[in-house]
C-alpha positions in Angstrom: -2.0 27.4 4.4 -2.0 30.8 6.0 -2.1 33.9 3.8 0.4 36.7 4.2 0.2 40.3 3.1 4.0 40.5 2.7 4.0 40.2 -1.1 1.5 43.0 -1.5 3.6 45.1 1.0 6.6 44.7 -1.3 4.7 45.5 -4.4 2.6 48.5 -3.3 4.8 50.0 -0.6 8.5 49.0 -0.9 8.9 49.8 -4.6 7.4 53.3 -4.5 9.4 53.9 -1.4 12.6 52.9 -3.1 11.7 55.1 -6.0 10.9 58.1 -3.8 14.2 57.7 -1.9 16.1 58.4 -5.2 14.4 61.5 -6.7 15.3 62.7 -10.2 18.8 64.0 -10.3 19.0 67.8 -9.8 22.7 67.9 -9.0 25.2 70.0 -10.9 25.2 69.7 -14.7 27.3 71.1 -17.5 27.6 71.3 -21.3 31.2 70.0 -21.3 33.9 68.6 -19.0 35.6 72.0 -18.6 32.5 74.2 -18.9 30.5 76.1 -16.3 28.7 73.9 -13.6 25.0 74.6 -13.5 22.9 74.2 -10.4 20.0 75.9 -8.7 18.6 78.5 -9.3 19.9 77.8 -12.8 18.9 74.8 -14.8 20.3 73.4 -18.0 17.7 72.4 -20.7 17.2 69.8 -21.9 19.7 68.0 -19.6 17.6 68.9 -16.5 13.8 69.2 -15.9 12.4 72.7 -15.3 11.8 72.0 -11.6 15.5 71.9 -11.1 15.7 75.7 -11.5 13.9 79.0 -10.9 11.9 80.7 -13.6 14.1 82.9 -15.8 17.3 81.1 -15.0 17.2 78.6 -17.8 20.4 78.0 -19.7 21.2 75.9 -22.8 24.1 74.4 -24.6 25.4 75.6 -27.9 26.7 73.4 -30.7 30.2 74.1 -29.5 29.3 72.8 -26.0 29.3 76.3 -24.4 26.7 77.4 -21.8 24.4 80.2 -23.1 21.9 82.5 -21.5 19.2 84.3 -23.5 18.1 87.7 -22.2 14.6 88.4 -23.6 15.4 92.0 -24.8 19.2 91.7 -25.4 19.9 88.5 -27.1 22.1 85.5 -26.4 25.3 85.6 -24.3 27.8 82.9 -23.4 28.4 82.2 -19.7 32.0 82.3 -18.6 31.5 82.0 -14.8 28.7 81.7 -12.2 29.5 82.8 -8.6 26.8 81.2 -6.5 27.9 82.7 -3.2 28.0 86.3 -4.5 25.0 85.6 -6.9 26.9 87.0 -9.9 27.0 85.7 -13.4 29.8 86.6 -15.9 28.8 86.8 -19.6 30.5 87.5 -22.9 29.4 88.1 -26.4 29.8 85.1 -28.8 30.5 87.5 -31.7 33.2 89.3 -29.7 31.5 92.7 -30.1 30.0 93.5 -26.7 29.7 97.2 -27.5 27.1 96.5 -30.2 24.8 94.8 -27.8 25.4 97.4 -25.1 24.0 100.1 -27.4 20.5 98.4 -27.0 21.1 96.5 -23.8 18.0 96.0 -21.6 17.7 93.5 -18.7 14.0 94.0 -18.1 12.0 90.9 -18.3 14.8 88.9 -16.7 15.8 88.3 -13.0 19.1 90.0 -13.5 20.5 93.5 -13.0 23.8 95.3 -13.5 26.6 94.8 -11.0 27.9 98.4 -11.6 26.9 101.1 -14.1 29.1 103.6 -15.9 27.9 106.4 -18.2 29.5 106.1 -21.6 29.2 108.3 -24.6 29.4 106.7 -28.0 30.3 108.7 -31.1 31.2 108.1 -34.7 34.1 109.9 -36.4 35.7 109.8 -39.9 38.6 107.4 -40.2 41.1 110.1 -41.1 40.3 112.1 -37.9 40.7 108.9 -35.7 44.0 108.0 -37.4 45.5 111.5 -37.1 44.6 111.7 -33.4 45.7 108.2 -32.5 42.5 107.5 -30.6 41.5 103.9 -29.7 38.4 102.9 -31.7 36.0 99.9 -31.4 36.9 97.9 -34.6 33.8 95.7 -34.7 31.5 98.8 -35.0 33.4 100.7 -37.7 33.3 100.6 -41.5 35.4 101.8 -44.4 34.6 105.5 -43.8 34.0 105.9 -40.1 35.0 104.6 -36.7 33.3 104.2 -33.3 34.7 105.7 -30.2 33.6 105.4 -26.5 34.5 107.5 -23.5 33.2 108.1 -20.0 33.8 111.9 -20.3 31.1 113.9 -22.0 33.5 116.8 -22.2 35.9 114.9 -24.4 33.0 113.7 -26.6 31.8 117.3 -27.1 35.3 118.5 -27.9 35.3 116.2 -31.0 32.3 118.1 -32.5 31.6 119.0 -35.3 34.1 116.5 -36.9 32.4 113.7 -35.0 28.8 112.9 -34.2 27.5 111.7 -30.8 25.5 108.5 -31.3 24.2 107.9 -27.7 25.0 108.5 -24.1 23.8 105.7 -21.8 24.5 103.8 -18.6 26.5 100.7 -19.4 26.8 97.6 -17.1 30.5 97.1 -16.1 32.4 94.6 -13.9 33.9 97.3 -11.6 33.5 101.0 -10.8 34.9 103.1 -13.7 36.7 106.4 -13.0 35.8 109.2 -15.6 38.7 109.5 -18.0 39.6 113.0 -19.0 42.4 112.4 -21.5 41.5 109.6 -23.9 39.0 107.3 -25.5 38.9 103.6 -24.4 38.0 100.2 -25.8 37.4 98.8 -22.3 33.6 98.8 -22.8 34.0 96.4 -25.7 36.9 94.2 -24.3 35.3 93.6 -20.8 33.0 90.7 -19.8 29.5 91.5 -18.7 28.8 91.0 -15.0 25.2 90.8 -13.8 23.7 89.9 -10.5 20.5 88.5 -9.2 18.8 89.2 -5.8 16.0 86.6 -5.9 16.0 83.8 -5.1 18.4 84.5 -2.3 20.6 81.4 -2.0 24.0 82.9 -0.9 23.6 81.8 2.7 23.1 78.2 1.6 26.2 78.3 -0.5 28.3 79.8 2.2 27.2 77.1 4.6 28.1 74.4 2.0 24.4 73.6 1.5 22.3 73.5 -1.7 19.3 75.7 -2.4 16.0 74.4 -3.8 12.2 74.7 -3.8 10.4 73.9 -0.6 7.8 72.0 -2.7 6.7 71.6 -6.3 3.7 73.9 -5.7 5.8 76.9 -4.3 8.5 79.2 -5.5 9.9 79.6 -2.0 13.3 78.2 -1.4 15.3 76.7 1.5 18.6 75.1 2.1 19.1 71.4 1.7 22.0 69.1 2.6 24.6 68.8 -0.2 24.4 65.3 -1.8 28.0 64.5 -2.8 27.4 62.8 -6.1 28.9 62.8 -9.5 27.3 64.1 -12.7 26.2 60.6 -13.8 25.3 59.3 -10.4 26.8 56.0 -11.4 26.6 54.5 -7.9 22.9 55.0 -7.6 22.3 53.5 -11.1 24.3 50.4 -10.2 22.4 50.1 -6.9 19.1 50.3 -8.8 20.2 47.6 -11.3 21.3 45.2 -8.5 18.2 45.9 -6.5 15.9 45.1 -9.4 18.0 42.0 -10.3 17.6 40.6 -6.7 14.1 41.7 -5.8 12.4 41.5 -9.2 12.2 37.7 -9.4 11.5 37.4 -5.7 8.5 39.8 -5.9 7.1 38.1 -9.1 7.4 34.6 -7.4 5.7 35.9 -4.2 3.0 37.6 -6.2 2.2 34.4 -8.1 1.9 32.5 -4.9 -0.3 35.2 -3.3 -2.6 35.2 -6.3 -3.0 31.4 -6.2 -3.7 31.4 -2.5 -6.2 34.3 -2.8 -8.2 32.5 -5.6 -8.6 29.2 -3.7 -11.8 28.3 -1.9 -9.8 26.9 1.0 -8.2 30.3 1.5 -11.5 32.1 1.4 -13.1 30.0 4.1 -10.1 30.1 6.4 -9.8 33.8 6.0 -13.4 34.3 7.1 -12.8 32.1 10.1 -9.6 34.0 11.0 -11.4 37.3 10.7 -14.1 36.2 13.1 -11.6 34.9 15.6 -9.6 38.1 15.4 -12.8 40.2 15.9 -13.6 38.3 19.1 -10.2 38.9 20.6 -9.3 42.2 22.3 -6.6 44.3 20.6 -3.3 44.2 22.4 -1.7 47.5 23.0 2.1 47.6 22.8 3.9 50.4 24.6 7.5 51.1 23.8 9.5 53.1 26.4 13.1 54.4 26.3 15.8 53.8 28.9 16.7 56.0 31.8 20.2 57.5 32.1 21.4 55.1 34.8 20.6 52.1 32.5 22.3 53.7 29.6 25.4 54.5 31.7 25.7 50.8 32.6 26.5 50.0 28.9 30.2 49.7 28.1 32.1 52.8 26.9 35.4 52.7 25.1 37.9 55.5 24.4 39.5 54.9 21.0 43.3 54.8 20.6 45.4 55.7 17.6 44.6 52.5 15.8 40.8 53.2 16.2 40.2 49.4 16.4 36.8 48.3 17.7 35.8 44.9 19.1 33.6 42.4 17.2 32.3 43.2 13.7 32.0 46.9 14.2 33.1 49.1 11.3 35.1 52.4 11.5 32.0 54.5 10.7 29.2 55.4 13.1 26.0 54.0 11.7 24.0 57.0 13.0 25.9 60.1 11.9 27.9 58.2 9.2 31.2 59.9 10.2 34.5 58.1 10.7 35.5 57.4 14.3 38.6 59.4 15.4 41.2 58.7 18.0 40.4 59.9 21.6 36.6 59.7 20.8 34.4 57.7 23.2 32.0 55.1 21.8 29.3 53.1 23.6 28.7 49.4 22.8 25.1 48.0 22.9 24.9 44.6 24.8 23.3 41.5 23.4 22.9 42.8 19.8 21.8 39.5 18.1 19.3 39.0 15.3 16.2 37.0 16.1 15.9 33.7 14.4 13.0 34.9 12.3 14.8 38.0 11.0 17.9 35.9 10.4 16.0 33.3 8.5 14.4 36.0 6.3 17.8 37.6 5.6 19.4 34.2 4.8 16.5 33.3 2.5 16.6 36.5 0.6 20.4 36.3 0.3 20.2 32.8 -1.2 17.4 33.7 -3.6 19.3 36.9 -4.6 22.5 34.9 -5.1 20.7 32.3 -7.2 19.0 35.0 -9.3 22.3 36.8 -10.0 24.1 33.5 -10.8 21.3 32.6 -13.3 21.4 36.0 -14.9 25.2 35.8 -15.3 25.0 32.3 -16.8 22.2 33.5 -19.2 24.3 36.6 -20.3 27.3 34.4 -20.8 25.4 31.8 -22.9 23.7 34.6 -24.9 26.9 36.5 -25.7 29.3 33.5 -26.2 28.4 32.7 -29.9 28.9 36.4 -30.9 32.1 37.1 -29.2 34.2 34.4 -30.9 37.1 32.3 -29.6 39.5 35.3 -29.5 37.4 37.2 -27.0 37.0 34.1 -24.8 40.8 33.5 -24.8 41.4 37.1 -23.9 39.0 36.9 -21.0 40.6 33.7 -19.8 44.0 35.4 -20.0 42.8 38.3 -17.9 41.3 36.0 -15.3 44.6 34.1 -15.0 46.5 37.3 -14.2 46.8 38.0 -10.4 45.5 41.4 -9.3 48.0 43.2 -7.2 46.5 46.0 -5.1 49.6 46.9 -3.1 49.7 49.4 -0.3 48.2 47.1 2.3 49.7 49.1 5.2 49.2 52.8 5.9 51.8 55.5 5.8 53.0 57.8 8.6 52.3 61.5 8.6 55.9 62.4 7.8 55.8 60.3 4.6 52.5 61.7 3.6 53.8 65.3 4.0 56.5 64.6 1.4 53.7 64.3 -1.3 53.2 67.5 -3.2 50.4 69.9 -2.1 48.9 72.7 -4.2 46.5 75.5 -3.2 43.9 76.0 -6.0 43.4 79.4 -7.5 40.3 81.0 -8.9 40.5 78.9 -12.2 40.7 75.6 -10.2 42.7 74.1 -13.0 44.5 70.9 -12.4 47.3 69.3 -14.4 47.0 66.0 -16.3 43.7 64.1 -16.5 42.5 65.1 -13.1 38.9 66.3 -13.0 37.2 69.0 -10.9 35.8 66.5 -8.4 37.6 64.8 -5.6 37.3 61.0 -6.2 37.0 60.3 -2.4 34.3 62.7 -1.2 32.8 63.4 -4.7 32.6 67.1 -4.0 33.8 69.8 -6.4 37.1 71.5 -5.8 36.8 75.1 -4.7 39.3 78.0 -4.9 41.7 78.3 -1.9 41.3 74.6 -1.2 44.5 72.5 -0.8 44.9 69.3 -2.7 47.6 66.6 -2.5 49.1 64.8 -5.5 50.0 61.1 -5.4 53.6 60.4 -6.7 54.0 58.1 -9.7 50.4 58.5 -11.0 49.8 62.3 -10.2 46.2 61.6 -9.1 45.0 64.4 -6.8 42.5 64.6 -3.9 41.5 66.9 -1.0 44.3 66.9 1.6 41.8 66.0 4.4 40.4 63.2 2.3 43.7 61.5 1.0 45.6 61.9 4.3 43.0 59.8 6.2 43.1 57.2 3.3 46.9 57.0 3.2 47.1 56.4 7.0 45.1 53.2 6.5 46.0 52.0 2.9 49.1 53.7 1.7 48.2 53.5 -2.0 46.4 55.6 -4.5 42.6 55.0 -4.2 42.2 55.1 -8.0 45.0 53.1 -9.5 46.4 51.4 -6.3 49.9 52.5 -7.2 52.3 52.7 -4.2 55.9 53.6 -3.7 56.3 50.4 -1.7 
């Protein structure tokens, strides 16, 4: 009986590799379905680990499921919007009295700075003076005897003396350049949102190129651009893949490990292994050299220009296995001759397939037996009724472009709001909708998708990818 290192290979190499290929999720997160989407350099505690964001960019969720930012010297603000391309963040006061916080506002100790600055003068005046003059006051700062006023004109503030008293003149962060007002007081400083910016880390180029920013390594604060992984918030597909992989390979690995341990502990194995080592030491090592093909040989392989149907011979799919993009009409593809699996590889694949199928079948039977006493006869009858109903997918044939163009299209605005139950992620490409993008609605069900995503789908299937509804 010859010993094989394959079980140990699976245990010590394959499992860590599978784990490393699915790192902890640092994709976009949020406090609620319609709330701000948080990604690098920001990170949302405790939903994400700290390595998902840059120091000083930590956010948290409030009890009411709003995203909040705490500035060390100015208190807590709620986040209304984050512009990752421009590197701007839009804040507002949870107590609806921004002017109170601006009187002592200080961004030092944080990575943020003001987008624009405007010099405001704050003063307090008796209520009777304000009422008789008709000036606009800041209601959240006043009391029963006096009112607070704000103006960008120091001359207007001085003209109110001595009836009024100047409290403070300071530079206030504003969302846009403010022109000095010569005629009146304004409540704009209290009613506006607070716009701040950050200069470091610089990730705007990554965002403009549809990439994602992140740390080069765990030991450095330097950042670089990474390909954008189009995944949902819960990464359900990856979780299902992990469960299926463990269900298939878990029993196989345990079984192989038991065999390996039994073989290793036998005296027969020990003596044979020593003899094999001695024989192997006496034989010279064989050097295997692998060389590529020259251009003339490559050109001898068959090339095919795809037509409108994009049909390929044999078992080939419509996706290129190298670049993972869908073949398009008029593109040229090359077919590799004599692509057959060796008998050994084929036997391994068939063996693992059989073992995996048996394992899954056993797990299903065990779950069925375990749950059947608890579910009762009504649940079993309902399940049987569901199994007896045929499933109609519909839409087996694709649609032509003229029919597809009759489906409603909408260009998204800055709010990116969609009617009905549609989310902010395209169900086909799993990327977030962006402003100025065009989406198409399916009739009957009103599900929506990117135009470039759903048009390709409808030309092949002719039905909604989510509910399979079709006009046919």
